[in-house]
N, CA, C and O atoms as CSV, one atom per row, in Angstrom:
chain,resi,resn,atom,element,x,y,z
A,1,MET,N,N,0.817,-1.195,0.000
A,1,MET,CA,C,0.000,0.000,0.000
A,1,MET,C,C,0.861,1.259,0.000
A,1,MET,O,O,0.531,2.255,-0.644
A,2,ARG,N,N,1.971,1.197,0.734
A,2,ARG,CA,C,2.852,2.364,0.806
A,2,ARG,C,C,3.418,2.715,-0.571
A,2,ARG,O,O,3.470,3.889,-0.938
A,3,ASN,N,N,3.844,1.700,-1.335
A,3,ASN,CA,C,4.380,1.953,-2.667
A,3,ASN,C,C,3.337,2.581,-3.582
A,3,ASN,O,O,3.659,3.451,-4.391
A,4,ALA,N,N,2.079,2.139,-3.453
A,4,ALA,CA,C,1.008,2.720,-4.264
A,4,ALA,C,C,0.838,4.202,-3.955
A,4,ALA,O,O,0.600,5.009,-4.854
A,5,LYS,N,N,0.963,4.555,-2.676
A,5,LYS,CA,C,0.829,5.963,-2.299
A,5,LYS,C,C,2.001,6.788,-2.816
A,5,LYS,O,O,1.819,7.918,-3.269
A,6,ILE,N,N,3.196,6.223,-2.749
A,6,ILE,CA,C,4.363,6.920,-3.290
A,6,ILE,C,C,4.200,7.106,-4.801
A,6,ILE,O,O,4.476,8.178,-5.338
A,7,GLY,N,N,3.751,6.053,-5.472
A,7,GLY,CA,C,3.488,6.159,-6.907
A,7,GLY,C,C,2.441,7.212,-7.210
A,7,GLY,O,O,2.576,7.969,-8.172
A,8,ALA,N,N,1.383,7.267,-6.383
A,8,ALA,CA,C,0.333,8.264,-6.588
A,8,ALA,C,C,0.884,9.679,-6.449
A,8,ALA,O,O,0.496,10.578,-7.195
A,9,VAL,N,N,1.792,9.875,-5.487
A,9,VAL,CA,C,2.409,11.203,-5.321
A,9,VAL,C,C,3.173,11.590,-6.582
A,9,VAL,O,O,3.062,12.721,-7.056
A,10,PHE,N,N,3.955,10.649,-7.131
A,10,PHE,CA,C,4.720,10.961,-8.334
A,10,PHE,C,C,3.814,11.189,-9.545
A,10,PHE,O,O,4.088,12.065,-10.365
A,11,PHE,N,N,2.731,10.403,-9.664
A,11,PHE,CA,C,1.769,10.674,-10.738
A,11,PHE,C,C,1.142,12.053,-10.552
A,11,PHE,O,O,0.941,12.781,-11.524
A,12,GLY,N,N,0.836,12.409,-9.316
A,12,GLY,CA,C,0.282,13.731,-9.033
A,12,GLY,C,C,1.247,14.836,-9.407
A,12,GLY,O,O,0.846,15.845,-9.986
A,13,LEU,N,N,2.532,14.650,-9.078
A,13,LEU,CA,C,3.540,15.644,-9.452
A,13,LEU,C,C,3.687,15.736,-10.972
A,13,LEU,O,O,3.822,16.829,-11.521
A,14,TRP,N,N,3.661,14.581,-11.650
A,14,TRP,CA,C,3.708,14.580,-13.106
A,14,TRP,C,C,2.523,15.362,-13.665
A,14,TRP,O,O,2.676,16.174,-14.578
A,15,GLY,N,N,1.351,15.108,-13.110
A,15,GLY,CA,C,0.153,15.810,-13.567
A,15,GLY,C,C,0.247,17.309,-13.336
A,15,GLY,O,O,-0.133,18.094,-14.204
A,16,LEU,N,N,0.749,17.714,-12.178
A,16,LEU,CA,C,0.895,19.141,-11.899
A,16,LEU,C,C,1.892,19.798,-12.849
A,16,LEU,O,O,1.642,20.891,-13.356
A,17,LEU,N,N,3.013,19.137,-13.088
A,17,LEU,CA,C,4.012,19.670,-14.008
A,17,LEU,C,C,3.404,19.913,-15.386
A,17,LEU,O,O,3.604,20.969,-15.987
A,18,HIS,N,N,2.657,18.920,-15.880
A,18,HIS,CA,C,2.068,19.044,-17.210
A,18,HIS,C,C,0.892,20.012,-17.227
A,18,HIS,O,O,0.637,20.655,-18.246
A,19,THR,N,N,0.184,20.122,-16.130
A,19,THR,CA,C,-0.892,21.110,-16.037
A,19,THR,C,C,-0.315,22.518,-16.102
A,19,THR,O,O,-0.836,23.375,-16.816
A,20,ILE,N,N,0.745,22.751,-15.368
A,20,ILE,CA,C,1.389,24.075,-15.374
A,20,ILE,C,C,1.984,24.373,-16.756
A,20,ILE,O,O,1.799,25.465,-17.292
A,21,GLY,N,N,2.692,23.403,-17.324
A,21,GLY,CA,C,3.283,23.606,-18.649
A,21,GLY,C,C,2.237,23.834,-19.724
A,21,GLY,O,O,2.357,24.759,-20.528
A,22,GLY,N,N,1.222,23.001,-19.741
A,22,GLY,CA,C,0.155,23.156,-20.733
A,22,GLY,C,C,-0.612,24.445,-20.530
A,22,GLY,O,O,-0.970,25.120,-21.495
A,23,GLY,N,N,-0.867,24.790,-19.277
A,23,GLY,CA,C,-1.563,26.043,-18.989
A,23,GLY,C,C,-0.756,27.247,-19.417
A,23,GLY,O,O,-1.311,28.209,-19.948
A,24,ALA,N,N,0.558,27.207,-19.193
A,24,ALA,CA,C,1.421,28.315,-19.605
A,24,ALA,C,C,1.439,28.456,-21.125
A,24,ALA,O,O,1.356,29.568,-21.648
A,25,MET,N,N,1.546,27.329,-21.837
A,25,MET,CA,C,1.526,27.389,-23.307
A,25,MET,C,C,0.191,27.912,-23.807
A,25,MET,O,O,0.141,28.736,-24.721
A,26,LEU,N,N,-0.891,27.432,-23.206
A,26,LEU,CA,C,-2.220,27.872,-23.620
A,26,LEU,C,C,-2.403,29.362,-23.353
A,26,LEU,O,O,-2.900,30.093,-24.210
A,27,ALA,N,N,-2.004,29.809,-22.170
A,27,ALA,CA,C,-2.162,31.222,-21.810
A,27,ALA,C,C,-1.358,32.124,-22.736
A,27,ALA,O,O,-1.849,33.173,-23.154
A,28,THR,N,N,-0.137,31.735,-23.059
A,28,THR,CA,C,0.662,32.593,-23.928
A,28,THR,C,C,0.180,32.545,-25.367
A,28,THR,O,O,0.340,33.520,-26.100
A,29,SER,N,N,-0.405,31.433,-25.786
A,29,SER,CA,C,-0.860,31.327,-27.174
A,29,SER,C,C,-2.063,32.202,-27.459
A,29,SER,O,O,-2.361,32.470,-28.623
A,30,ILE,N,N,-2.762,32.655,-26.433
A,30,ILE,CA,C,-3.927,33.514,-26.627
A,30,ILE,C,C,-3.514,34.827,-27.288
A,30,ILE,O,O,-4.310,35.433,-28.006
A,31,GLY,N,N,-2.275,35.274,-27.053
A,31,GLY,CA,C,-1.766,36.496,-27.656
A,31,GLY,C,C,-1.364,36.337,-29.111
A,31,GLY,O,O,-1.021,37.326,-29.758
A,32,GLY,N,N,-1.394,35.147,-29.635
A,32,GLY,CA,C,-1.019,34.899,-31.023
A,32,GLY,C,C,0.116,33.902,-31.106
A,32,GLY,O,O,0.705,33.510,-30.098
A,33,ILE,N,N,0.407,33.501,-32.333
A,33,ILE,CA,C,1.409,32.453,-32.528
A,33,ILE,C,C,2.787,32.882,-32.045
A,33,ILE,O,O,3.546,32.068,-31.518
A,34,GLU,N,N,3.113,34.164,-32.224
A,34,GLU,CA,C,4.437,34.615,-31.772
A,34,GLU,C,C,4.560,34.467,-30.262
A,34,GLU,O,O,5.585,34.005,-29.760
A,35,ASP,N,N,3.508,34.861,-29.534
A,35,ASP,CA,C,3.539,34.722,-28.078
A,35,ASP,C,C,3.521,33.252,-27.676
A,35,ASP,O,O,4.241,32.844,-26.765
A,36,GLY,N,N,2.694,32.457,-28.358
A,36,GLY,CA,C,2.588,31.041,-28.030
A,36,GLY,C,C,3.889,30.299,-28.228
A,36,GLY,O,O,4.283,29.489,-27.388
A,37,PHE,N,N,4.566,30.572,-29.346
A,37,PHE,CA,C,5.842,29.922,-29.608
A,37,PHE,C,C,6.980,30.571,-28.836
A,37,PHE,O,O,8.084,30.028,-28.784
A,38,GLY,N,N,6.724,31.724,-28.237
A,38,GLY,CA,C,7.759,32.432,-27.496
A,38,GLY,C,C,8.412,31.583,-26.420
A,38,GLY,O,O,9.614,31.690,-26.180
A,39,LEU,N,N,7.618,30.739,-25.771
A,39,LEU,CA,C,8.185,29.853,-24.748
A,39,LEU,C,C,9.260,28.947,-25.326
A,39,LEU,O,O,10.270,28.678,-24.676
A,40,PHE,N,N,9.040,28.479,-26.546
A,40,PHE,CA,C,9.978,27.562,-27.181
A,40,PHE,C,C,11.124,28.302,-27.854
A,40,PHE,O,O,12.264,27.838,-27.853
A,41,LEU,N,N,10.810,29.453,-28.425
A,41,LEU,CA,C,11.815,30.172,-29.195
A,41,LEU,C,C,12.980,30.632,-28.338
A,41,LEU,O,O,14.100,30.756,-28.835
A,42,LYS,N,N,12.739,30.887,-27.068
A,42,LYS,CA,C,13.811,31.329,-26.189
A,42,LYS,C,C,14.908,30.276,-26.099
A,42,LYS,O,O,16.087,30.611,-25.992
A,43,SER,N,N,14.521,29.005,-26.142
A,43,SER,CA,C,15.521,27.953,-26.012
A,43,SER,C,C,15.886,27.309,-27.348
A,43,SER,O,O,16.991,26.786,-27.492
A,44,ALA,N,N,14.975,27.338,-28.333
A,44,ALA,CA,C,15.231,26.613,-29.577
A,44,ALA,C,C,15.533,27.528,-30.758
A,44,ALA,O,O,16.039,27.057,-31.776
A,45,GLY,N,N,15.242,28.807,-30.653
A,45,GLY,CA,C,15.455,29.713,-31.771
A,45,GLY,C,C,14.295,29.672,-32.749
A,45,GLY,O,O,13.479,28.751,-32.717
A,46,SER,N,N,14.224,30.660,-33.608
A,46,SER,CA,C,13.137,30.761,-34.580
A,46,SER,C,C,13.429,29.819,-35.739
A,46,SER,O,O,14.291,30.096,-36.573
A,47,ASP,N,N,12.724,28.731,-35.784
A,47,ASP,CA,C,13.044,27.685,-36.739
A,47,ASP,C,C,11.766,26.960,-37.129
A,47,ASP,O,O,10.949,26.634,-36.268
A,48,GLY,N,N,11.586,26.706,-38.420
A,48,GLY,CA,C,10.420,25.959,-38.880
A,48,GLY,C,C,10.384,24.552,-38.325
A,48,GLY,O,O,9.310,23.972,-38.166
A,49,ALA,N,N,11.554,23.995,-38.025
A,49,ALA,CA,C,11.615,22.651,-37.457
A,49,ALA,C,C,10.932,22.611,-36.097
A,49,ALA,O,O,10.348,21.595,-35.718
A,50,LEU,N,N,11.006,23.721,-35.363
A,50,LEU,CA,C,10.346,23.778,-34.058
A,50,LEU,C,C,8.835,23.657,-34.213
A,50,LEU,O,O,8.198,22.900,-33.480
A,51,ALA,N,N,8.255,24.393,-35.157
A,51,ALA,CA,C,6.808,24.306,-35.386
A,51,ALA,C,C,6.417,22.886,-35.777
A,51,ALA,O,O,5.384,22.381,-35.336
A,52,ASN,N,N,7.238,22.242,-36.602
A,52,ASN,CA,C,6.966,20.865,-36.998
A,52,ASN,C,C,7.052,19.924,-35.806
A,52,ASN,O,O,6.230,19.017,-35.676
A,53,ALA,N,N,8.032,20.126,-34.939
A,53,ALA,CA,C,8.177,19.278,-33.754
A,53,ALA,C,C,6.972,19.428,-32.826
A,53,ALA,O,O,6.503,18.445,-32.253
A,54,ILE,N,N,6.474,20.649,-32.678
A,54,ILE,CA,C,5.300,20.876,-31.837
A,54,ILE,C,C,4.079,20.186,-32.448
A,54,ILE,O,O,3.291,19.570,-31.731
A,55,LEU,N,N,3.922,20.288,-33.766
A,55,LEU,CA,C,2.829,19.593,-34.440
A,55,LEU,C,C,2.933,18.089,-34.237
A,55,LEU,O,O,1.926,17.427,-33.986
A,56,GLN,N,N,4.140,17.542,-34.343
A,56,GLN,CA,C,4.338,16.109,-34.127
A,56,GLN,C,C,3.997,15.719,-32.690
A,56,GLN,O,O,3.384,14.678,-32.455
A,57,TYR,N,N,4.390,16.544,-31.745
A,57,TYR,CA,C,4.101,16.273,-30.336
A,57,TYR,C,C,2.599,16.221,-30.082
A,57,TYR,O,O,2.109,15.304,-29.423
A,58,HIS,N,N,1.883,17.186,-30.597
A,58,HIS,CA,C,0.432,17.195,-30.383
A,58,HIS,C,C,-0.260,16.086,-31.181
A,58,HIS,O,O,-1.274,15.545,-30.740
A,59,SER,N,N,0.277,15.754,-32.334
A,59,SER,CA,C,-0.266,14.619,-33.091
A,59,SER,C,C,-0.076,13.323,-32.315
A,59,SER,O,O,-0.966,12.473,-32.286
A,60,PHE,N,N,1.080,13.176,-31.691
A,60,PHE,CA,C,1.344,12.011,-30.851
A,60,PHE,C,C,0.335,11.936,-29.715
A,60,PHE,O,O,-0.162,10.854,-29.400
A,61,ASN,N,N,0.026,13.069,-29.097
A,61,ASN,CA,C,-0.960,13.076,-28.009
A,61,ASN,C,C,-2.333,12.636,-28.498
A,61,ASN,O,O,-3.015,11.872,-27.815
A,62,ILE,N,N,-2.747,13.106,-29.666
A,62,ILE,CA,C,-4.028,12.671,-30.224
A,62,ILE,C,C,-3.992,11.166,-30.501
A,62,ILE,O,O,-4.973,10.462,-30.257
A,63,LEU,N,N,-2.867,10.681,-31.008
A,63,LEU,CA,C,-2.709,9.244,-31.264
A,63,LEU,C,C,-2.895,8.442,-29.986
A,63,LEU,O,O,-3.631,7.455,-29.985
A,64,TRP,N,N,-2.238,8.845,-28.885
A,64,TRP,CA,C,-2.360,8.038,-27.665
A,64,TRP,C,C,-3.740,8.172,-27.056
A,64,TRP,O,O,-4.213,7.224,-26.429
A,65,PHE,N,N,-4.417,9.319,-27.212
A,65,PHE,CA,C,-5.822,9.408,-26.759
A,65,PHE,C,C,-6.628,8.320,-27.453
A,65,PHE,O,O,-7.408,7.609,-26.819
A,66,GLY,N,N,-6.430,8.198,-28.773
A,66,GLY,CA,C,-7.175,7.208,-29.547
A,66,GLY,C,C,-6.848,5.783,-29.151
A,66,GLY,O,O,-7.748,4.956,-29.008
A,67,ILE,N,N,-5.566,5.485,-28.973
A,67,ILE,CA,C,-5.166,4.133,-28.569
A,67,ILE,C,C,-5.721,3.805,-27.188
A,67,ILE,O,O,-6.272,2.724,-26.981
A,68,ALA,N,N,-5.580,4.732,-26.243
A,68,ALA,CA,C,-6.080,4.492,-24.883
A,68,ALA,C,C,-7.585,4.246,-24.891
A,68,ALA,O,O,-8.068,3.328,-24.228
A,69,SER,N,N,-8.321,5.056,-25.634
A,69,SER,CA,C,-9.773,4.896,-25.684
A,69,SER,C,C,-10.168,3.565,-26.320
A,69,SER,O,O,-11.108,2.911,-25.869
A,70,THR,N,N,-9.452,3.169,-27.362
A,70,THR,CA,C,-9.736,1.898,-28.029
A,70,THR,C,C,-9.467,0.721,-27.110
A,70,THR,O,O,-10.271,-0.208,-27.042
A,71,VAL,N,N,-8.352,0.748,-26.405
A,71,VAL,CA,C,-8.008,-0.344,-25.477
A,71,VAL,C,C,-9.034,-0.425,-24.354
A,71,VAL,O,O,-9.477,-1.518,-23.999
A,72,VAL,N,N,-9.418,0.723,-23.789
A,72,VAL,CA,C,-10.421,0.728,-22.717
A,72,VAL,C,C,-11.761,0.222,-23.247
A,72,VAL,O,O,-12.451,-0.531,-22.561
A,73,ALA,N,N,-12.135,0.627,-24.461
A,73,ALA,CA,C,-13.401,0.160,-25.046
A,73,ALA,C,C,-13.413,-1.359,-25.178
A,73,ALA,O,O,-14.406,-2.012,-24.855
A,74,ALA,N,N,-12.295,-1.917,-25.659
A,74,ALA,CA,C,-12.229,-3.365,-25.900
A,74,ALA,C,C,-12.109,-4.176,-24.619
A,74,ALA,O,O,-12.618,-5.295,-24.548
A,75,THR,N,N,-11.447,-3.632,-23.612
A,75,THR,CA,C,-11.184,-4.420,-22.409
A,75,THR,C,C,-12.108,-4.108,-21.240
A,75,THR,O,O,-12.344,-4.967,-20.390
A,76,MET,N,N,-12.632,-2.887,-21.189
A,76,MET,CA,C,-13.438,-2.501,-20.021
A,76,MET,C,C,-14.873,-2.140,-20.398
A,76,MET,O,O,-15.815,-2.648,-19.790
A,77,ASN,N,N,-15.052,-1.264,-21.398
A,77,ASN,CA,C,-16.410,-0.856,-21.763
A,77,ASN,C,C,-17.226,-2.033,-22.282
A,77,ASN,O,O,-18.432,-2.109,-22.045
A,78,TRP,N,N,-16.574,-2.946,-22.987
A,78,TRP,CA,C,-17.253,-4.136,-23.510
A,78,TRP,C,C,-17.871,-4.947,-22.380
A,78,TRP,O,O,-18.889,-5.612,-22.575
A,79,LYS,N,N,-17.263,-4.895,-21.204
A,79,LYS,CA,C,-17.749,-5.626,-20.029
A,79,LYS,C,C,-18.602,-4.731,-19.125
A,79,LYS,O,O,-18.914,-5.104,-17.994
A,80,ASN,N,N,-18.973,-3.565,-19.621
A,80,ASN,CA,C,-19.825,-2.624,-18.885
A,80,ASN,C,C,-19.168,-2.179,-17.569
A,80,ASN,O,O,-19.818,-2.121,-16.525
A,81,SER,N,N,-17.884,-1.871,-17.641
A,81,SER,CA,C,-17.116,-1.445,-16.479
A,81,SER,C,C,-17.326,0.051,-16.227
A,81,SER,O,O,-17.105,0.873,-17.116
A,82,ARG,N,N,-17.751,0.393,-15.017
A,82,ARG,CA,C,-17.915,1.806,-14.673
A,82,ARG,C,C,-16.596,2.568,-14.725
A,82,ARG,O,O,-16.566,3.667,-15.279
A,83,PRO,N,N,-15.500,2.036,-14.175
A,83,PRO,CA,C,-14.241,2.771,-14.314
A,83,PRO,C,C,-13.856,2.993,-15.785
A,83,PRO,O,O,-13.337,4.052,-16.140
A,84,GLY,N,N,-14.110,2.003,-16.627
A,84,GLY,CA,C,-13.848,2.170,-18.057
A,84,GLY,C,C,-14.715,3.258,-18.665
A,84,GLY,O,O,-14.254,4.043,-19.493
A,85,LEU,N,N,-15.974,3.300,-18.250
A,85,LEU,CA,C,-16.884,4.351,-18.714
A,85,LEU,C,C,-16.337,5.717,-18.321
A,85,LEU,O,O,-16.263,6.621,-19.153
A,86,TYR,N,N,-15.956,5.868,-17.062
A,86,TYR,CA,C,-15.457,7.164,-16.592
A,86,TYR,C,C,-14.163,7.540,-17.302
A,86,TYR,O,O,-13.962,8.702,-17.654
A,87,PHE,N,N,-13.292,6.569,-17.512
A,87,PHE,CA,C,-12.033,6.840,-18.191
A,87,PHE,C,C,-12.289,7.351,-19.603
A,87,PHE,O,O,-11.731,8.372,-20.006
A,88,ASN,N,N,-13.136,6.642,-20.359
A,88,ASN,CA,C,-13.380,7.056,-21.733
A,88,ASN,C,C,-14.196,8.338,-21.813
A,88,ASN,O,O,-14.014,9.119,-22.747
A,89,LEU,N,N,-15.085,8.571,-20.863
A,89,LEU,CA,C,-15.784,9.858,-20.849
A,89,LEU,C,C,-14.783,10.998,-20.660
A,89,LEU,O,O,-14.882,12.037,-21.313
A,90,ALA,N,N,-13.831,10.794,-19.770
A,90,ALA,CA,C,-12.846,11.849,-19.503
A,90,ALA,C,C,-11.896,12.035,-20.683
A,90,ALA,O,O,-11.727,13.155,-21.165
A,91,ILE,N,N,-11.282,10.966,-21.150
A,91,ILE,CA,C,-10.279,11.086,-22.214
A,91,ILE,C,C,-10.905,11.586,-23.512
A,91,ILE,O,O,-10.446,12.578,-24.077
A,92,ALA,N,N,-11.939,10.914,-23.984
A,92,ALA,CA,C,-12.551,11.306,-25.260
A,92,ALA,C,C,-13.280,12.647,-25.131
A,92,ALA,O,O,-13.227,13.484,-26.032
A,93,GLY,N,N,-13.957,12.835,-24.004
A,93,GLY,CA,C,-14.695,14.083,-23.810
A,93,GLY,C,C,-13.783,15.294,-23.757
A,93,GLY,O,O,-14.079,16.318,-24.372
A,94,LEU,N,N,-12.674,15.192,-23.030
A,94,LEU,CA,C,-11.754,16.324,-22.935
A,94,LEU,C,C,-11.008,16.551,-24.250
A,94,LEU,O,O,-10.755,17.696,-24.625
A,95,ALA,N,N,-10.657,15.479,-24.947
A,95,ALA,CA,C,-10.014,15.636,-26.256
A,95,ALA,C,C,-10.962,16.351,-27.224
A,95,ALA,O,O,-10.546,17.262,-27.940
A,96,ASP,N,N,-12.223,15.944,-27.246
A,96,ASP,CA,C,-13.192,16.602,-28.130
A,96,ASP,C,C,-13.504,18.024,-27.680
A,96,ASP,O,O,-13.769,18.889,-28.516
A,97,LEU,N,N,-13.478,18.279,-26.380
A,97,LEU,CA,C,-13.695,19.639,-25.899
A,97,LEU,C,C,-12.605,20.557,-26.439
A,97,LEU,O,O,-12.899,21.674,-26.867
A,98,GLY,N,N,-11.359,20.111,-26.428
A,98,GLY,CA,C,-10.272,20.901,-27.001
A,98,GLY,C,C,-10.487,21.166,-28.481
A,98,GLY,O,O,-10.234,22.272,-28.958
A,99,LEU,N,N,-10.949,20.164,-29.208
A,99,LEU,CA,C,-11.246,20.341,-30.635
A,99,LEU,C,C,-12.307,21.413,-30.828
A,99,LEU,O,O,-12.164,22.292,-31.678
A,100,VAL,N,N,-13.355,21.339,-30.049
A,100,VAL,CA,C,-14.441,22.324,-30.174
A,100,VAL,C,C,-13.940,23.728,-29.838
A,100,VAL,O,O,-14.185,24.670,-30.591
A,101,LEU,N,N,-13.242,23.871,-28.712
A,101,LEU,CA,C,-12.809,25.191,-28.253
A,101,LEU,C,C,-11.778,25.844,-29.164
A,101,LEU,O,O,-11.827,27.052,-29.394
A,102,PHE,N,N,-10.847,25.051,-29.683
A,102,PHE,CA,C,-9.721,25.650,-30.382
A,102,PHE,C,C,-9.726,25.490,-31.899
A,102,PHE,O,O,-8.953,26.147,-32.595
A,103,MET,N,N,-10.590,24.623,-32.410
A,103,MET,CA,C,-10.630,24.430,-33.857
A,103,MET,C,C,-12.001,24.741,-34.455
A,103,MET,O,O,-12.097,25.430,-35.471
A,104,LEU,N,N,-13.066,24.228,-33.821
A,104,LEU,CA,C,-14.395,24.379,-34.420
A,104,LEU,C,C,-15.023,25.741,-34.130
A,104,LEU,O,O,-15.473,26.416,-35.056
A,105,LEU,N,N,-15.061,26.151,-32.885
A,105,LEU,CA,C,-15.686,27.435,-32.558
A,105,LEU,C,C,-15.010,28.625,-33.237
A,105,LEU,O,O,-15.707,29.515,-33.722
A,106,PRO,N,N,-13.684,28.672,-33.288
A,106,PRO,CA,C,-13.056,29.797,-33.992
A,106,PRO,C,C,-13.181,29.700,-35.519
A,106,PRO,O,O,-12.887,30.665,-36.225
A,107,GLY,N,N,-13.612,28.547,-36.027
A,107,GLY,CA,C,-13.820,28.399,-37.464
A,107,GLY,C,C,-12.613,27.920,-38.249
A,107,GLY,O,O,-12.618,28.006,-39.477
A,108,TYR,N,N,-11.569,27.413,-37.581
A,108,TYR,CA,C,-10.402,26.898,-38.296
A,108,TYR,C,C,-10.707,25.579,-38.983
A,108,TYR,O,O,-10.063,25.219,-39.968
A,109,LEU,N,N,-11.669,24.874,-38.471
A,109,LEU,CA,C,-12.116,23.606,-39.036
A,109,LEU,C,C,-13.637,23.657,-39.080
A,109,LEU,O,O,-14.273,24.057,-38.105
A,110,SER,N,N,-14.219,23.260,-40.194
A,110,SER,CA,C,-15.684,23.314,-40.302
A,110,SER,C,C,-16.316,22.225,-39.438
A,110,SER,O,O,-15.710,21.187,-39.172
A,111,TRP,N,N,-17.536,22.487,-39.012
A,111,TRP,CA,C,-18.257,21.495,-38.214
A,111,TRP,C,C,-18.479,20.230,-39.025
A,111,TRP,O,O,-18.461,19.130,-38.473
A,112,ALA,N,N,-18.689,20.372,-40.329
A,112,ALA,CA,C,-18.889,19.191,-41.178
A,112,ALA,C,C,-17.635,18.319,-41.196
A,112,ALA,O,O,-17.736,17.093,-41.229
A,113,ASN,N,N,-16.469,18.935,-41.176
A,113,ASN,CA,C,-15.214,18.174,-41.212
A,113,ASN,C,C,-14.739,17.743,-39.838
A,113,ASN,O,O,-13.921,16.827,-39.739
A,114,GLY,N,N,-15.223,18.374,-38.766
A,114,GLY,CA,C,-14.695,18.080,-37.446
A,114,GLY,C,C,-15.649,17.440,-36.471
A,114,GLY,O,O,-15.277,17.185,-35.325
A,115,SER,N,N,-16.868,17.172,-36.892
A,115,SER,CA,C,-17.861,16.703,-35.922
A,115,SER,C,C,-18.035,15.186,-35.871
A,115,SER,O,O,-18.775,14.694,-35.020
A,116,GLN,N,N,-17.389,14.439,-36.740
A,116,GLN,CA,C,-17.584,12.985,-36.747
A,116,GLN,C,C,-17.208,12.371,-35.401
A,116,GLN,O,O,-17.951,11.549,-34.863
A,117,GLY,N,N,-16.060,12.764,-34.857
A,117,GLY,CA,C,-15.638,12.234,-33.561
A,117,GLY,C,C,-16.582,12.638,-32.447
A,117,GLY,O,O,-16.833,11.858,-31.528
A,118,ILE,N,N,-17.103,13.847,-32.522
A,118,ILE,CA,C,-18.038,14.329,-31.496
A,118,ILE,C,C,-19.322,13.509,-31.541
A,118,ILE,O,O,-19.859,13.135,-30.499
A,119,VAL,N,N,-19.812,13.231,-32.735
A,119,VAL,CA,C,-21.016,12.405,-32.878
A,119,VAL,C,C,-20.763,11.009,-32.317
A,119,VAL,O,O,-21.602,10.467,-31.596
A,120,LEU,N,N,-19.612,10.425,-32.644
A,120,LEU,CA,C,-19.284,9.101,-32.106
A,120,LEU,C,C,-19.178,9.137,-30.587
A,120,LEU,O,O,-19.648,8.223,-29.910
A,121,PHE,N,N,-18.560,10.194,-30.045
A,121,PHE,CA,C,-18.455,10.331,-28.590
A,121,PHE,C,C,-19.839,10.414,-27.952
A,121,PHE,O,O,-20.096,9.738,-26.955
A,122,LEU,N,N,-20.726,11.224,-28.505
A,122,LEU,CA,C,-22.066,11.367,-27.925
A,122,LEU,C,C,-22.838,10.048,-27.981
A,122,LEU,O,O,-23.535,9.698,-27.028
A,123,LEU,N,N,-22.719,9.321,-29.086
A,123,LEU,CA,C,-23.374,8.008,-29.182
A,123,LEU,C,C,-22.771,7.031,-28.181
A,123,LEU,O,O,-23.498,6.318,-27.489
A,124,ALA,N,N,-21.443,6.997,-28.104
A,124,ALA,CA,C,-20.765,6.099,-27.161
A,124,ALA,C,C,-21.167,6.430,-25.732
A,124,ALA,O,O,-21.477,5.531,-24.950
A,125,ALA,N,N,-21.165,7.705,-25.388
A,125,ALA,CA,C,-21.516,8.124,-24.025
A,125,ALA,C,C,-22.962,7.758,-23.711
A,125,ALA,O,O,-23.254,7.221,-22.643
A,126,GLY,N,N,-23.853,8.046,-24.631
A,126,GLY,CA,C,-25.271,7.757,-24.394
A,126,GLY,C,C,-25.536,6.278,-24.174
A,126,GLY,O,O,-26.195,5.898,-23.207
A,127,PHE,N,N,-25.024,5.446,-25.068
A,127,PHE,CA,C,-25.251,4.012,-24.945
A,127,PHE,C,C,-24.538,3.430,-23.729
A,127,PHE,O,O,-25.085,2.569,-23.041
A,128,SER,N,N,-23.317,3.898,-23.463
A,128,SER,CA,C,-22.566,3.373,-22.320
A,128,SER,C,C,-23.198,3.760,-20.993
A,128,SER,O,O,-23.248,2.955,-20.062
A,129,ILE,N,N,-23.680,4.988,-20.911
A,129,ILE,CA,C,-24.364,5.431,-19.679
A,129,ILE,C,C,-25.648,4.646,-19.496
A,129,ILE,O,O,-25.972,4.237,-18.381
A,130,ALA,N,N,-26.385,4.428,-20.579
A,130,ALA,CA,C,-27.603,3.629,-20.493
A,130,ALA,C,C,-27.282,2.201,-20.044
A,130,ALA,O,O,-28.005,1.623,-19.233
A,131,GLY,N,N,-26.189,1.636,-20.577
A,131,GLY,CA,C,-25.782,0.294,-20.172
A,131,GLY,C,C,-25.397,0.224,-18.703
A,131,GLY,O,O,-25.723,-0.741,-18.012
A,132,ALA,N,N,-24.707,1.244,-18.232
A,132,ALA,CA,C,-24.308,1.285,-16.813
A,132,ALA,C,C,-25.516,1.413,-15.912
A,132,ALA,O,O,-25.561,0.799,-14.846
A,133,ARG,N,N,-26.495,2.201,-16.321
A,133,ARG,CA,C,-27.710,2.362,-15.525
A,133,ARG,C,C,-28.538,1.092,-15.481
A,133,ARG,O,O,-29.120,0.764,-14.447
A,134,SER,N,N,-28.596,0.374,-16.595
A,134,SER,CA,C,-29.411,-0.843,-16.617
A,134,SER,C,C,-28.763,-1.951,-15.790
A,134,SER,O,O,-29.449,-2.836,-15.279
A,135,ALA,N,N,-27.440,-1.896,-15.663
A,135,ALA,CA,C,-26.746,-2.920,-14.874
A,135,ALA,C,C,-26.817,-2.649,-13.377
A,135,ALA,O,O,-26.580,-3.545,-12.567
A,136,ALA,N,N,-27.144,-1.416,-13.012
A,136,ALA,CA,C,-27.160,-1.042,-11.584
A,136,ALA,C,C,-28.354,-1.595,-10.857
A,136,ALA,O,O,-28.506,-1.368,-9.656
């Protein structure tokens, strides 16, 4: 039990570090791309490779959201697991919330081109919640 608590502390610290880092990047990006990339440019210099690396990093994050959700769907949601339901509601819901806030609402991506995942999320959430309620 003690090791689990120590592990939880380190996961919590990891989460705080990434919350602060992500929040700082998000806050500075509100001023525009120059301000948003300013955090990186101080250490990496003004370089197109930096923008590409950032795109790759965020693409990787979207990839792991998808893999995590798929694994949870196959191993936990299929068995009507409440923890699996909560996990996928959080991961998929927050990923789609970011899409809506930063791509769809400002108009960088059309709703027709960006809403397929949102529709799938709403269907998945509705059916999964109904399944969890019927099992209770």
